[in-house]
C-alpha positions in Angstrom: 159.4 121.5 68.5 155.8 120.9 69.6 153.7 122.8 72.1 154.0 121.5 75.7 150.3 122.3 76.3 148.0 119.2 75.9 145.1 119.4 73.6 141.7 119.9 75.3 139.3 117.1 75.1 135.6 117.5 74.5 133.1 116.3 77.2 131.0 113.4 76.2 127.3 113.5 77.2 127.5 109.8 78.4 130.5 110.5 80.7 130.0 109.8 84.4 132.2 112.8 85.2 131.1 116.4 85.3 132.3 118.7 82.5 135.3 121.0 83.2 134.4 124.4 84.5 134.0 127.2 81.9 136.8 129.8 81.8 135.9 132.9 83.7 134.8 135.8 81.6 136.6 139.1 82.0 134.3 141.9 83.2 134.2 145.1 81.2 134.5 148.3 83.1 133.9 151.8 81.8 134.8 155.2 83.1 133.0 156.3 86.3 131.7 152.8 87.1 131.2 152.4 90.9 133.0 149.3 92.1 133.8 147.5 95.3 136.9 145.5 96.1 137.4 143.0 99.0 140.6 144.7 100.2 140.2 148.4 99.2 136.4 149.0 99.6 134.3 151.3 97.5 135.8 153.1 94.5 135.2 154.6 91.1 136.9 153.7 87.8 139.0 156.6 86.5 141.0 154.9 83.7 140.5 151.7 81.6 142.9 149.8 79.5 140.3 147.3 77.9 141.0 143.7 78.7 144.2 144.6 80.6 143.7 146.8 83.7 141.6 149.4 85.4 142.7 152.3 87.5 140.3 152.7 90.4 140.1 155.7 92.8 139.4 154.4 96.3 139.5 157.8 98.0 142.9 158.0 99.8 144.6 156.0 97.0 144.4 155.0 93.4 145.1 151.4 92.6 145.6 149.7 89.2 143.9 146.3 89.1 144.9 144.0 86.3 142.5 141.6 84.5 140.8 139.2 85.3 139.9 141.8 88.1 140.0 139.4 91.1 137.8 140.6 93.9 136.6 143.7 91.9 132.8 143.9 91.3 130.6 146.4 89.6 127.8 147.9 91.7 
């Protein structure tokens, strides 16, 4: 049985259409990084599972945020 995912096509320089957007890169966080989140506010990274998730202490609560870390930014 073949894969249901179509093969990606390369963008030709002479094409009148703009190239497809690049895949977003996953940020790397390390222990004790100060971060901000749109919903939870300011926090500090207390645990990291590289490429999978980060546990962030936002003061009154600790929240595990999974990759690609939507709305989480390093300060």
